[in-house]
C-alpha positions as semicolon CSV with decimal commas, in nm:
position;residue;x (nm);y (nm);z (nm)
1;M;-3,939;-21,836;-0,066
2;E;-3,964;-21,925;-0,436
3;T;-3,588;-21,938;-0,471
4;K;-3,554;-22,185;-0,190
5;Q;-3,829;-22,373;-0,361
6;V;-3,637;-22,384;-0,683
7;N;-3,299;-22,484;-0,508
8;Y;-3,489;-22,763;-0,323
9;N;-3,620;-22,894;-0,653
10;T;-3,308;-22,865;-0,834
11;K;-3,128;-23,044;-0,533
12;L;-3,375;-23,310;-0,514
13;D;-3,355;-23,366;-0,910
14;T;-2,971;-23,388;-0,867
15;Q;-3,026;-23,659;-0,595
16;L;-3,280;-23,851;-0,781
17;G;-3,056;-23,835;-1,101
18;S;-2,760;-23,970;-0,896
19;L;-2,975;-24,233;-0,733
20;E;-3,090;-24,337;-1,068
21;G;-2,761;-24,379;-1,197
22;K;-2,651;-24,574;-0,909
23;L;-2,955;-24,804;-0,961
24;A;-2,878;-24,852;-1,304
25;Q;-2,513;-24,949;-1,213
26;L;-2,643;-25,191;-0,952
27;L;-2,878;-25,352;-1,193
28;S;-2,601;-25,379;-1,457
29;V;-2,366;-25,544;-1,201
30;H;-2,658;-25,774;-1,081
31;K;-2,704;-25,889;-1,437
32;A;-2,338;-25,939;-1,499
33;L;-2,300;-26,146;-1,169
34;R;-2,617;-26,346;-1,242
35;D;-2,472;-26,434;-1,596
36;E;-2,135;-26,537;-1,446
37;N;-2,306;-26,743;-1,195
38;L;-2,484;-26,929;-1,460
39;R;-2,155;-26,982;-1,658
40;L;-1,969;-27,110;-1,344
41;R;-2,277;-27,356;-1,274
42;Q;-2,257;-27,479;-1,626
43;Q;-1,889;-27,524;-1,616
44;L;-1,906;-27,709;-1,274
45;A;-2,186;-27,944;-1,427
46;A;-1,957;-28,020;-1,712
47;A;-1,657;-28,089;-1,497
48;S;-1,843;-28,311;-1,270
49;D;-1,969;-28,520;-1,585
50;Q;-1,617;-28,536;-1,699
51;G;-1,487;-28,622;-1,353
52;K;-1,741;-28,929;-1,355
53;Q;-1,630;-29,031;-1,715
54;L;-1,268;-29,023;-1,600
55;Q;-1,345;-29,246;-1,300
56;E;-1,537;-29,483;-1,523
57;Q;-1,239;-29,480;-1,753
58;N;-1,007;-29,547;-1,471
59;Q;-1,214;-29,829;-1,322
60;Q;-1,207;-30,008;-1,705
61;L;-0,851;-29,960;-1,702
62;M;-0,790;-30,116;-1,379
63;E;-1,009;-30,396;-1,464
64;R;-0,811;-30,468;-1,790
65;M;-0,493;-30,454;-1,601
66;A;-0,620;-30,712;-1,354
67;E;-0,705;-30,928;-1,628
68;A;-0,369;-30,880;-1,805
69;S;-0,194;-30,949;-1,493
70;S;-0,378;-31,287;-1,444
71;R;-0,303;-31,369;-1,813
72;L;0,074;-31,304;-1,751
73;D;0,049;-31,508;-1,398
74;A;-0,090;-31,807;-1,611
75;L;0,140;-31,758;-1,874
76;L;0,436;-31,769;-1,641
77;A;0,307;-32,073;-1,459
78;K;0,320;-32,263;-1,773
79;I;0,688;-32,192;-1,841
80;P;0,906;-32,466;-1,700
81;E;1,164;-32,371;-1,451
82;V;1,527;-32,407;-1,563
83;E;1,760;-32,572;-1,324
């Protein structure tokens, strides 16, 4: 009977050790994924900010092009036509 108890305890210790290892591995993967998630959120925020800056720059360039086009049209209108 005592041998069965020792075998049961040994088996239980082995299972607990295995479970402990799996739990440690799960916690490690969880931490790595949490860290990666944070990094990806930061990258997304930075990309979003950069996208907004590019849109603003694009709008400014379009306005400058419209101004330049208007000036060019005004200059062309001043040039006399040659017959």
